C-alpha positions as CSV (number, residue, x, y, z in Angstrom):
1,X,-28.9,-30.2,-25.4
2,X,-29.9,-33.3,-27.3
3,X,-28.2,-34.4,-30.5
4,X,-31.1,-35.3,-32.8
5,X,-28.9,-36.4,-35.7
6,X,-27.5,-39.4,-33.8
7,X,-30.8,-41.2,-33.2
8,X,-32.8,-40.0,-36.1
9,X,-32.4,-43.2,-38.1
10,X,-32.9,-45.6,-35.2
11,X,-36.0,-46.6,-33.2
12,X,-36.7,-48.5,-30.0
13,X,-33.7,-49.8,-27.9
14,X,-31.2,-49.0,-30.6
15,X,-32.2,-45.4,-30.6
16,X,-32.0,-45.2,-26.7
17,X,-28.5,-46.9,-26.8
18,X,-27.3,-44.5,-29.5
19,X,-28.5,-41.5,-27.5
20,X,-26.7,-42.7,-24.3
21,X,-23.5,-43.2,-26.3
22,X,-23.7,-39.8,-27.8
23,X,-24.1,-38.1,-24.4
24,X,-21.2,-40.1,-23.0
25,X,-19.0,-39.2,-26.0
26,X,-19.7,-35.5,-26.1
27,X,-19.7,-34.9,-22.4
28,X,-17.2,-32.0,-21.7
29,X,-13.8,-33.0,-20.3
30,X,-14.1,-30.3,-17.6
31,X,-17.4,-31.9,-16.4
32,X,-15.8,-35.3,-16.2
33,X,-12.9,-33.9,-14.2
34,X,-14.9,-31.9,-11.6
35,X,-18.6,-31.1,-11.0
36,X,-19.5,-27.6,-12.1
37,X,-20.1,-24.9,-9.5
38,X,-23.7,-24.4,-8.3
39,X,-25.8,-22.3,-10.7
40,X,-23.2,-22.5,-13.5
41,X,-23.8,-23.8,-17.0
42,X,-21.4,-26.7,-17.7
43,X,-21.4,-26.1,-21.5
44,X,-20.6,-22.4,-21.2
45,X,-18.0,-23.1,-18.5
46,X,-16.3,-25.7,-20.8
47,X,-16.3,-23.3,-23.7
48,X,-14.8,-20.5,-21.6
49,X,-12.2,-22.8,-20.1
50,X,-11.1,-24.1,-23.5
51,X,-11.0,-20.5,-24.9
52,X,-8.8,-19.3,-22.0
53,X,-6.5,-22.4,-22.4
54,X,-6.2,-21.9,-26.1
55,X,-5.4,-18.1,-25.8
56,X,-2.8,-19.0,-23.1
57,X,-1.1,-21.4,-25.5
58,X,-1.1,-18.9,-28.3
59,X,0.4,-16.1,-26.1
60,X,2.9,-17.3,-23.5
61,X,3.1,-13.8,-21.9
62,X,-0.7,-13.9,-21.4
63,X,-0.4,-17.3,-19.8
64,X,2.3,-16.1,-17.5
65,X,0.2,-13.1,-16.5
66,X,-2.9,-15.3,-15.9
67,X,-0.9,-17.7,-13.7
68,X,0.4,-15.0,-11.4
69,X,-2.6,-12.8,-11.2
70,X,-1.5,-10.0,-13.4
71,X,-4.4,-10.5,-15.7
72,X,-8.0,-11.4,-14.8
73,X,-9.4,-14.4,-16.7
74,X,-12.6,-14.1,-18.6
75,X,-15.8,-13.7,-16.5
76,X,-17.3,-16.9,-17.9
77,X,-14.2,-18.8,-16.9
78,X,-14.5,-17.5,-13.4
79,X,-18.0,-18.9,-13.2
80,X,-16.9,-22.3,-14.6
81,X,-15.3,-25.2,-12.8
82,X,-12.3,-23.3,-11.6
83,X,-9.9,-26.0,-12.9
84,X,-6.5,-24.5,-13.8
85,X,-4.7,-26.3,-16.6
86,X,-1.0,-26.9,-16.2
87,X,1.3,-25.3,-18.8
88,X,4.9,-26.0,-19.8
89,X,6.0,-22.4,-20.5
90,X,6.7,-21.5,-16.9
91,X,10.3,-20.4,-16.1
92,X,12.1,-19.3,-12.9
93,X,11.5,-15.7,-14.0
94,X,7.8,-16.2,-13.2
95,X,8.8,-16.5,-9.6
96,X,10.5,-13.1,-9.6
97,X,8.9,-9.8,-8.7
98,X,10.3,-6.2,-8.6
99,X,9.2,-3.9,-5.7
100,X,9.5,-0.2,-6.1
101,X,9.4,1.6,-2.7
102,X,8.1,5.2,-2.9
103,X,9.3,6.0,-6.5
104,X,9.1,9.7,-7.4
105,X,9.9,9.9,-11.1
106,X,7.2,9.1,-13.6
107,X,9.8,8.7,-16.3
108,X,11.6,6.2,-14.2
109,X,8.4,4.2,-13.5
110,X,7.5,4.0,-17.2
111,X,11.0,3.1,-18.2
112,X,11.1,0.3,-15.5
113,X,7.9,-1.2,-16.9
114,X,9.4,-1.2,-20.4
115,X,12.7,-2.8,-19.4
116,X,10.9,-5.4,-17.2
117,X,8.8,-6.5,-20.2
118,X,12.0,-6.7,-22.4
119,X,13.6,-9.1,-19.9
120,X,10.6,-11.2,-19.0
121,X,9.9,-10.0,-15.5
122,X,6.2,-9.3,-15.4
123,X,5.4,-9.0,-11.7
124,X,5.6,-5.4,-10.6
125,X,4.7,-4.0,-7.2
126,X,4.6,-0.3,-6.4
127,X,4.7,0.9,-2.8
128,X,3.1,4.3,-2.0
129,X,4.5,6.4,-4.9
130,X,5.6,10.0,-4.2
131,X,3.3,12.9,-5.4
132,X,5.4,13.5,-8.5
133,X,4.6,10.1,-9.9
134,X,0.8,10.4,-9.4
135,X,-2.0,12.0,-11.3
136,X,-3.9,15.0,-9.9
137,X,-5.1,15.7,-7.3
138,X,-2.8,13.1,-5.6
139,X,0.3,15.0,-6.9
140,X,-0.2,17.6,-4.2
141,X,2.7,18.3,-1.8
142,X,3.5,20.8,0.9
143,X,6.2,23.5,0.7
144,X,8.9,20.9,1.5
145,X,7.7,18.5,-1.3
146,X,6.3,16.1,1.2
147,X,3.2,14.2,0.3
148,X,-0.1,15.5,1.6
149,X,-2.0,12.3,1.0
150,X,-1.3,9.3,3.2
151,X,0.4,6.1,1.9
152,X,-2.9,4.3,1.8
153,X,-4.4,6.8,-0.6
154,X,-1.3,7.1,-2.7
155,X,-1.2,3.3,-3.0
156,X,-4.6,3.4,-4.8
157,X,-4.1,6.7,-6.7
158,X,-3.6,6.5,-10.5
159,X,-0.1,7.0,-11.9
160,X,0.6,10.1,-14.0
161,X,0.1,10.1,-17.7
162,X,3.8,10.6,-18.2
163,X,4.6,7.3,-16.5
164,X,2.2,5.5,-18.9
165,X,3.7,7.4,-21.9
166,X,7.3,6.3,-21.0
167,X,6.2,2.7,-20.6
168,X,5.2,2.6,-24.3
169,X,4.0,-0.9,-25.1
170,X,4.6,-2.0,-21.5
171,X,1.7,0.2,-20.4
172,X,-0.3,-2.9,-19.4
173,X,2.3,-3.7,-16.8
174,X,1.7,-0.4,-15.0
175,X,-2.1,-1.0,-15.2
176,X,-1.7,-4.5,-13.8
177,X,0.9,-3.6,-11.1
178,X,0.1,-4.5,-7.5
179,X,-0.3,-1.3,-5.5
180,X,0.6,-1.4,-1.8
181,X,0.8,1.0,1.1
182,X,3.9,-0.6,2.7
183,X,6.8,-2.8,1.8
184,X,5.5,-5.5,4.2
185,X,2.3,-5.7,2.2
186,X,4.2,-6.0,-1.1
187,X,6.4,-8.8,0.3
188,X,3.8,-10.8,2.1
189,X,4.0,-13.8,-0.2
190,X,7.8,-13.5,-0.8
191,X,10.2,-16.0,0.8
192,X,13.6,-14.5,-0.3
193,X,14.2,-10.8,-0.6
194,X,17.2,-9.1,-2.3
195,X,17.5,-5.3,-1.6
196,X,19.5,-3.0,-3.7
197,X,21.9,-0.7,-1.9
198,X,24.7,1.7,-2.7
199,X,26.7,1.1,0.4
200,X,27.6,-1.7,2.8
201,X,25.0,-2.4,5.6
202,X,25.4,-4.0,9.0
203,X,24.0,-7.6,9.4
204,X,23.3,-7.9,5.6
205,X,25.4,-10.0,3.2
206,X,26.3,-8.0,0.1
207,X,26.8,-9.5,-3.4
208,X,27.4,-8.0,-6.8
209,X,24.5,-8.1,-9.2
210,X,25.7,-11.1,-11.2
211,X,26.3,-13.2,-8.1
212,X,23.0,-12.1,-6.7
213,X,21.2,-13.2,-9.9
214,X,22.6,-16.7,-9.5
215,X,21.4,-16.9,-5.9
216,X,17.9,-15.7,-6.9
217,X,17.9,-18.2,-9.8
218,X,18.5,-21.2,-7.4
219,X,15.7,-20.1,-5.2
220,X,13.3,-19.3,-8.0
221,X,14.0,-22.6,-9.8
222,X,12.9,-24.4,-6.7
223,X,9.5,-22.7,-6.8
224,X,10.4,-20.0,-4.2
225,X,8.9,-16.6,-4.7
226,X,11.7,-14.0,-4.7
227,X,11.8,-10.3,-4.9
228,X,14.2,-7.5,-5.7
229,X,13.4,-4.3,-3.8
230,X,14.4,-0.9,-5.1
231,X,14.3,2.3,-3.0
232,X,13.3,5.9,-3.6
233,X,15.5,7.8,-6.1
234,X,16.7,10.3,-3.5
235,X,16.7,8.4,-0.2
236,X,16.9,4.8,-1.1
237,X,15.5,2.1,1.2
238,X,14.7,2.7,4.8
239,X,16.2,0.7,7.6
240,X,12.9,-1.1,8.1
241,X,12.7,-2.0,4.5
242,X,16.3,-3.3,4.5
243,X,15.5,-5.3,7.6
244,X,13.3,-7.6,5.4
245,X,16.2,-8.4,3.1
246,X,18.0,-11.7,3.0
247,X,20.7,-10.3,0.6
248,X,22.0,-6.9,-0.4
249,X,22.7,-6.2,-4.1
250,X,25.3,-3.7,-5.4
251,X,26.0,-2.8,-9.0
252,X,29.7,-2.1,-9.7
253,X,30.6,1.0,-11.7
254,X,33.8,2.4,-13.2
255,X,36.4,4.4,-11.3
256,X,35.0,7.7,-12.7
257,X,38.3,9.3,-13.4
258,X,37.8,12.1,-15.9
259,X,39.7,15.2,-17.1
260,X,38.0,18.5,-17.9
261,X,40.5,19.4,-20.7
262,X,44.1,19.7,-21.7
263,X,46.4,20.8,-18.9
264,X,43.6,20.8,-16.3
265,X,43.4,18.8,-13.2
266,X,41.0,15.9,-12.9
267,X,37.4,16.7,-12.1
268,X,36.2,16.0,-8.6
269,X,34.3,12.8,-8.3
270,X,30.6,13.3,-8.3
271,X,28.1,11.4,-6.4
272,X,26.3,9.8,-9.3
273,X,29.1,9.6,-11.9
274,X,30.7,6.4,-10.7
275,X,33.4,5.4,-8.3
276,X,35.5,2.3,-7.7
277,X,33.1,-0.1,-6.2
278,X,29.4,0.3,-6.0
279,X,27.6,3.6,-6.2
280,X,24.1,5.0,-6.8
281,X,22.6,4.7,-10.3
282,X,19.4,6.1,-11.8
283,X,16.5,4.0,-10.7
284,X,15.4,2.8,-14.1
285,X,19.0,2.1,-15.1
286,X,19.6,0.0,-12.0
287,X,16.4,-2.0,-12.6
288,X,17.5,-2.6,-16.2
289,X,20.9,-4.0,-15.1
290,X,19.3,-6.3,-12.5
291,X,16.6,-7.4,-15.0
292,X,19.2,-8.2,-17.6
293,X,21.3,-10.3,-15.2
294,X,18.2,-12.2,-14.1
295,X,17.2,-12.8,-17.7
296,X,20.7,-14.1,-18.5
297,X,20.6,-16.4,-15.4
298,X,17.0,-17.7,-15.8
299,X,15.8,-17.0,-19.3
300,X,16.8,-17.7,-22.8
301,X,19.5,-15.1,-23.3
302,X,21.2,-16.6,-26.4
303,X,21.6,-14.5,-29.5
304,X,21.7,-16.4,-32.8
305,X,23.1,-15.2,-36.0
306,X,22.6,-16.2,-39.6
307,X,25.2,-19.0,-39.6
308,X,27.3,-17.1,-42.3
309,X,31.1,-17.0,-42.6
310,X,33.5,-14.3,-43.4
311,X,34.5,-14.0,-47.1
312,X,38.0,-14.6,-48.2
313,X,40.0,-11.8,-49.8
314,X,39.8,-13.6,-53.2
315,X,36.0,-13.8,-52.9
316,X,35.7,-10.1,-52.0
317,X,37.9,-9.2,-55.0
318,X,35.7,-11.1,-57.4
319,X,32.5,-9.4,-56.1
320,X,31.0,-7.0,-58.7
321,X,31.5,-3.3,-57.8
322,X,28.5,-1.6,-56.2
323,X,26.2,0.3,-58.7
324,X,26.8,4.0,-58.8
325,X,24.0,6.3,-57.7
326,X,22.7,8.6,-60.5
């Protein structure tokens, strides 16, 4: 588009020179950097690119989701020059993904999305959910509660409304989650895998969750894609899924000693109530513990107060008494 205001007051060579300078000055930066794609409009591409970049700076979470494919860019930006602008808000947490293998509880799935958002992990991958986590008709199961639909269909099936309800404001994370039929598909781009387990495994080094978070931080800080894999609520991870792991992760719990009342003997230790060492936790709780430790290791986990001090006894005495309620 010409700029008539630039050369309106000039004639002859002066006007031609002014027009050339105007075009050189107002040429879009994206066009100078790279030639636009065939059939695209450079001006529209530049506008879309600047709009996407501006919205990314205004919302760091959107920028993070754009960078790792959790959110599709604007259609006009896709048709533009394809240049991705570097940002300075990337943290090691952006190299972390959580993989849920065959989850069965919709409340757990929703709660996981919510706690992941709270602690800055935004890459969620779900492998072949069980029928109870899916919307009809994919929630169908046989008399033994085994899924009727194959993993390939369950990987594409919508999650139940209950899962989205429990996610609350992290509902977007469930909608954008990568859905896979197998763990190998979910881990295809991952270089270091940590698998949660409730008991020791052969040929797999085990670390507590805090030590594991430090190991994951070192890899993620070097640009390595890392994953934490969580198993089914009832059966955990399969041997094949554990075989992909570089490290096993356990969450230590209390001794679980409890008394049922005065004069009574101690209650027998239950499977899920805790024991000395590492035991099985509720899935969403386990994800929350791991996400918190990763956030402490990789994110900004400092809590700041108001910078106030405690009052002396003399200052408290001289305070006026509180007003009485009528």
